[in-house]
C-alpha positions in Angstrom: 119.5 105.6 -59.0 120.4 105.9 -55.3 124.1 106.2 -54.7 125.6 105.9 -51.2 129.2 107.1 -50.7 131.2 106.1 -47.7 134.3 108.1 -46.7 135.8 108.2 -43.2 136.0 112.0 -42.7 134.9 115.3 -44.2 138.5 116.7 -44.3 141.5 115.6 -46.2 142.3 115.0 -49.9 140.0 112.0 -50.3 137.1 113.9 -48.7 137.6 116.8 -51.0 137.7 114.6 -54.1 134.7 112.4 -53.0 132.6 115.4 -51.9 133.2 117.2 -55.2 131.8 114.1 -56.9 128.9 113.9 -54.5 127.9 117.5 -55.1 128.4 117.1 -58.8 126.0 114.2 -58.8 123.4 116.1 -56.8 123.7 119.0 -59.2 122.6 116.6 -62.0 119.6 115.4 -60.1 121.0 112.1 -58.8 120.0 110.7 -55.5 123.4 110.8 -53.9 124.0 110.4 -50.1 127.3 110.8 -48.3 128.1 108.7 -45.2 130.9 109.6 -42.8 132.1 109.7 -39.1 132.5 113.4 -38.3 130.5 114.2 -35.2 130.4 117.9 -35.9 129.5 117.4 -39.5 126.8 120.0 -39.9 129.4 122.8 -39.6 131.5 121.2 -42.3 128.9 119.8 -44.7 128.0 123.2 -46.2 125.6 123.2 -49.1 123.4 120.1 -49.5 123.8 119.2 -45.8 120.6 117.2 -46.0 122.4 114.7 -48.1 125.0 113.9 -45.4 124.6 111.1 -42.8 126.6 109.8 -39.9 127.6 106.2 -40.2 125.7 104.0 -37.6 128.7 102.0 -36.4 130.1 102.0 -32.9 130.6 100.0 -29.8 127.5 98.1 -28.6 125.3 100.1 -26.2 125.7 99.7 -22.5 122.3 98.0 -22.2 123.8 95.0 -24.1 126.6 93.9 -21.8 127.6 90.7 -23.5 128.3 92.2 -27.0 130.0 95.1 -25.2 132.3 92.8 -23.3 133.1 90.8 -26.5 133.9 93.9 -28.5 136.1 95.3 -25.7 138.0 92.0 -25.5 138.4 91.9 -29.2 139.7 95.4 -29.5 142.0 95.0 -26.5 143.6 91.9 -28.2 143.9 93.9 -31.4 145.6 96.8 -29.8 148.1 94.6 -28.0 148.9 92.8 -31.3 149.4 96.2 -33.1 151.5 97.5 -30.2 153.7 94.4 -30.3 154.4 94.6 -34.0 154.9 98.4 -34.1 157.5 98.4 -31.4 161.1 98.4 -32.4 163.0 100.1 -35.2 161.2 99.8 -38.6 163.1 99.9 -41.8 161.2 103.0 -42.8 158.4 105.1 -41.4 154.9 105.0 -42.7 151.2 104.9 -42.0 149.6 101.5 -41.3 145.9 100.7 -40.9 144.6 97.2 -40.4 141.2 95.6 -41.4 139.9 94.9 -37.9 137.8 97.4 -36.0 136.5 97.4 -32.4 133.1 96.2 -33.4 131.3 94.9 -36.5 130.5 97.4 -39.3 127.6 95.8 -41.2 125.8 97.3 -44.2 122.3 97.4 -42.8 119.3 99.7 -42.3 119.4 103.1 -44.1 123.0 102.5 -45.2 121.9 99.5 -47.3 118.9 101.3 -48.8 120.7 102.1 -52.1 121.1 100.8 -55.6 124.9 101.1 -55.5 127.5 101.5 -52.8 130.6 103.7 -53.5 133.5 103.3 -51.1 136.2 106.0 -50.9 138.8 106.3 -48.1 137.5 103.8 -45.5 140.9 102.5 -44.2 140.2 103.3 -40.5 136.4 102.7 -40.3 135.4 99.4 -41.8 135.8 96.0 -40.3 136.5 93.9 -43.4 135.0 90.6 -42.3 131.6 91.9 -41.0 131.3 94.6 -43.7 131.7 92.5 -46.8 129.9 89.5 -45.3 126.8 91.7 -44.7 126.9 93.3 -48.2 124.0 92.1 -50.4 125.5 89.9 -53.1 123.6 91.7 -55.9 124.5 95.2 -54.7 127.0 96.8 -57.1 130.2 98.0 -55.4 132.4 100.8 -56.7 135.6 101.5 -54.8 137.7 104.6 -55.5 141.2 104.2 -54.2 143.0 107.3 -52.8 146.2 105.5 -51.6 147.5 101.9 -51.6 146.0 100.8 -48.3 143.2 98.7 -49.8 145.8 96.8 -51.9 148.2 95.9 -49.1 148.1 94.3 -45.6 147.9 97.8 -44.1 150.6 100.2 -45.4 149.2 103.3 -47.2 152.2 103.5 -49.6 154.4 100.5 -50.3 157.2 102.5 -52.0 159.7 99.9 -53.3 158.1 96.9 -51.5 156.2 94.6 -53.8 155.1 91.9 -51.4 151.5 93.0 -51.7 151.5 91.4 -55.2 151.9 87.9 -53.7 151.4 88.0 -49.9 152.4 90.6 -47.4 154.9 89.7 -44.6 158.2 91.0 -43.5 156.7 94.5 -43.6 159.3 97.3 -43.5 156.9 99.6 -41.6 156.6 97.2 -38.7 159.2 97.2 -35.9 159.1 93.4 -35.6 158.7 92.1 -39.1 158.5 88.4 -39.9 157.2 86.0 -42.5 153.8 85.7 -40.7 153.7 89.2 -39.0 150.8 91.6 -38.7 150.8 92.5 -42.3 150.6 88.8 -43.3 147.6 88.3 -41.1 145.9 91.5 -42.3 146.6 90.6 -46.0 144.9 87.3 -45.4 141.9 88.8 -43.7 141.4 91.3 -46.6 141.8 88.6 -49.3 139.3 86.3 -47.7 136.8 89.0 -47.0 136.9 90.1 -50.7 137.0 86.7 -52.2 134.2 86.2 -54.8 133.1 89.9 -54.6 132.6 91.7 -57.9 134.4 95.0 -57.6 134.7 98.1 -59.8 138.0 99.6 -58.7 138.5 103.2 -59.7 141.8 105.1 -59.4 142.6 108.7 -60.1 145.9 107.9 -61.7 147.1 105.2 -64.2 150.0 104.6 -61.9 147.7 103.5 -59.1 145.6 101.4 -61.5 148.7 99.4 -62.4 149.4 98.7 -58.7 145.7 97.7 -58.1 145.9 95.2 -61.0 149.0 93.7 -59.4 147.6 93.3 -55.9 146.7 89.8 -54.7 144.2 91.3 -52.3 141.9 92.4 -55.2 139.6 89.4 -56.2 139.6 87.8 -59.6 137.1 89.3 -62.0 137.6 92.9 -60.7 137.2 95.7 -63.3 139.6 98.6 -63.2 139.1 102.2 -64.3 141.1 105.4 -64.2 138.8 108.5 -63.5 140.5 111.7 -62.6 139.5 113.6 -59.5 137.6 116.7 -60.7 137.7 120.4 -59.8 135.3 123.1 -60.7 136.7 125.8 -63.0 134.2 128.2 -61.4 136.3 127.8 -58.2 139.8 127.6 -59.6 140.9 130.1 -62.3 143.8 132.6 -62.6 143.5 136.0 -60.8 145.6 139.0 -61.6 148.9 138.3 -59.8 149.7 141.8 -58.6 146.2 142.1 -57.0 146.4 138.7 -55.4 149.8 139.7 -53.8 148.5 143.0 -52.5 145.5 141.2 -50.8 147.9 138.7 -49.2 150.5 141.3 -48.2 153.2 139.8 -50.4 156.0 141.7 -52.0 155.1 143.1 -55.4 158.3 141.8 -57.0 160.6 139.0 -56.3 159.8 135.2 -56.5 156.9 133.7 -54.6 157.0 129.9 -54.2 153.9 128.3 -52.6 153.5 125.0 -50.7 150.4 123.5 -49.3 149.6 120.5 -47.0 146.9 119.8 -44.5 149.6 120.0 -41.8 152.9 121.9 -42.2 154.5 119.4 -39.9 153.7 116.4 -42.1 157.2 115.4 -43.2 156.1 112.8 -45.8 154.6 115.8 -47.6 158.2 117.2 -48.0 158.1 120.3 -45.9 161.7 120.0 -44.9 162.8 119.6 -48.6 160.7 122.5 -49.5 162.2 124.8 -46.9 165.7 123.7 -47.8 165.1 124.1 -51.6 163.8 127.7 -51.4 166.7 128.5 -49.0 169.2 127.3 -51.7 167.9 129.8 -54.2 170.3 132.7 -54.9 169.7 136.1 -53.2 169.0 137.7 -56.6 165.6 135.7 -56.7 164.4 137.6 -53.6 162.3 134.6 -52.7 159.3 134.4 -50.4 157.8 131.2 -49.3 154.0 131.1 -49.2 152.6 128.3 -47.0 149.0 127.2 -46.4 148.2 124.5 -43.9 147.6 123.8 -40.3 150.3 123.9 -37.6 153.7 125.6 -37.8 156.6 124.4 -40.1 159.8 123.0 -38.7 162.1 125.8 -37.4 165.8 126.4 -38.2 165.6 125.3 -41.9 164.3 128.3 -43.9 166.6 131.3 -44.4 164.1 133.3 -46.5 160.9 135.1 -45.5 157.9 132.8 -45.0 154.2 133.9 -45.1 151.8 131.5 -43.5 148.2 131.7 -44.4 146.8 128.9 -42.2 144.6 126.1 -43.3 142.5 127.3 -46.3 139.2 125.6 -47.1 137.4 128.4 -49.0 138.1 128.0 -52.8 138.3 131.8 -53.1 141.1 132.0 -50.6 142.9 129.0 -52.2 142.5 130.6 -55.6 144.1 133.8 -54.4 147.0 132.0 -52.9 147.7 129.9 -56.0 147.4 132.9 -58.2 149.8 135.0 -56.1 152.6 132.5 -56.5 155.1 132.2 -59.4 155.7 128.5 -58.7 153.9 125.9 -56.7 156.1 123.2 -55.0 154.9 119.6 -54.5 157.8 117.8 -52.7 155.7 114.8 -51.4 157.6 111.6 -50.8 154.5 109.7 -52.2 151.4 110.8 -54.0 148.6 108.9 -55.8 147.9 112.1 -57.7 147.9 115.7 -56.4 144.7 117.8 -56.3 146.7 120.8 -55.1 148.9 120.5 -58.3 145.8 120.4 -60.4 144.3 123.4 -58.6 147.6 125.4 -59.0 147.6 124.7 -62.7 144.0 125.8 -63.0 145.0 129.1 -61.4 147.8 129.6 -63.9 150.8 128.6 -61.7 153.3 125.9 -62.9 154.5 123.2 -60.6 157.8 121.7 -59.5 157.6 118.3 -57.9 159.3 115.1 -57.0 158.9 112.4 -59.6 156.8 110.0 -57.5 153.6 108.0 -57.9 151.0 109.5 -60.2 152.5 113.0 -60.1 154.0 112.9 -63.6 150.5 112.5 -65.0 149.8 116.1 -63.8 153.2 117.6 -63.7 154.3 116.8 -67.2 158.0 117.5 -67.2 158.9 120.4 -69.5 155.2 121.0 -70.3 153.2 121.9 -67.2 156.1 122.0 -64.7 159.4 120.4 -63.8 160.2 117.1 -62.0 163.0 116.5 -59.6 164.6 113.4 -58.1 162.6 112.2 -55.1 163.7 113.7 -51.7 166.5 115.6 -53.4 166.2 119.2 -52.1 169.1 120.4 -54.3 167.5 119.1 -57.5 164.1 120.6 -56.5 165.8 123.9 -55.9 167.4 123.7 -59.4 164.0 123.1 -60.9 162.7 126.2 -59.1 165.7 128.3 -60.3 165.1 127.2 -63.9 161.5 128.6 -63.8 162.6 131.6 -61.8 165.0 132.6 -64.5 162.6 132.1 -67.4 159.2 134.0 -67.1 158.3 133.0 -70.7 158.7 129.3 -69.8 156.5 129.8 -66.8 153.8 131.4 -69.0 154.0 128.6 -71.5 153.6 126.0 -68.7 150.7 127.9 -67.2 148.9 127.8 -70.5 149.6 124.1 -71.0 148.5 123.4 -67.4 145.2 125.2 -67.9 144.5 123.2 -71.0 145.4 119.9 -69.3 143.0 120.7 -66.4 140.1 121.6 -68.8 140.7 118.4 -70.8 141.2 115.8 -68.0 140.3 117.2 -64.5 137.1 119.3 -64.8 134.4 118.0 -62.4 131.7 117.7 -65.1 133.9 115.2 -66.9 134.4 113.2 -63.6 130.7 113.2 -63.0 129.9 112.0 -66.5 132.4 109.1 -66.3 131.1 108.0 -62.9 127.5 108.1 -64.1 128.4 105.9 -67.1 130.1 103.5 -64.7 127.1 103.5 -62.3 124.7 102.7 -65.2 126.9 99.9 -66.4 127.0 98.4 -62.9 123.2 98.6 -62.6 122.8 96.9 -66.0 125.3 94.1 -65.1 123.5 93.5 -61.8 120.1 93.1 -63.5 118.9 89.9 -65.1 117.9 89.6 -68.8 114.5 90.9 -68.0 115.8 93.9 -66.0 115.2 92.4 -62.6 117.9 92.0 -60.0 120.2 89.1 -60.6 120.3 86.4 -58.0 
């Protein structure tokens, strides 16, 4: 069976999860291909680079002036519309991505030469109307959600807003919300584009599956599945803590609390709450903050030493950082489910986190870590202190976390579940005699 995956980029959480699946399928002999938009992809693809392809979409070429002008006018109008609605003071910050792109993004040519299409994080690369209109009716479609954007008019996390269950409008992310604002229009476009389409929606957490079931964007007849994002236990496993600390130049004693994000300036990932929480810990803890991610963290918050490792992509380096820590902190304001929390548990380090989204499915309070009230740095700090003062509790949570990862998050289990889903999709798409259904 030929499986084509589409994901916007080769970096980021969705890319990590989808590429692990892609490589797992290849390892089992499946014909898997990964489509993306990264121009310098060969330096990032690594092993199995032959299975990666650049998506063919883009502005019409200069030799076709009429389509080029039409696309330019369409995108200019779209940008003006987005600028209008984003100006002003929104009720809350947040990421918003609409369903309209500068030009059409059809499923055609080599991209369409597959038995099943698997969408991942495509929020900023597909034009809904042209994409779904061009998709062959009989082609099975699996869509793994990595945030809420496919379920809403355009926001990536709805927080306490439930308008996506009926019809978006009066969007709290927009500076000029109204009953028929940009989110209302985008919700309508998505719903019409998906109408009548048979979808297999996959979520990495039961929390997100419940939201997907409630969304009015998702067409009737959709099937829903929760399949955990997988990690390889050959990449993530505990190292001897003292040795890991020596290699990273960390103190041999004292408390090390780790934090990771793609960017250390991404405030929705809770960097400020993390820095405040570790600074609240008593001096007797002799705490050191261990940070890995791009950029520099906000200044003037932390009052304890910080060790910054930069952005880590090598599993060996990530494994060393997780193993060196006593505690891993996950203070995100919103999370579908956290791969870094899973990786930390696989390396024997318990997690403290805010109780948001699907996080409690990984950080099981009192079992694999401790949960704190969302955005409450003082409560997060208290959770850290509880673990700091009880090494035996940390050890029990590390053991429970390792068992949870082996049972629910190992990549071979993820690949096995997806293969079963793919086979079921192919069987459903075939007629009684095994031929393609009309």
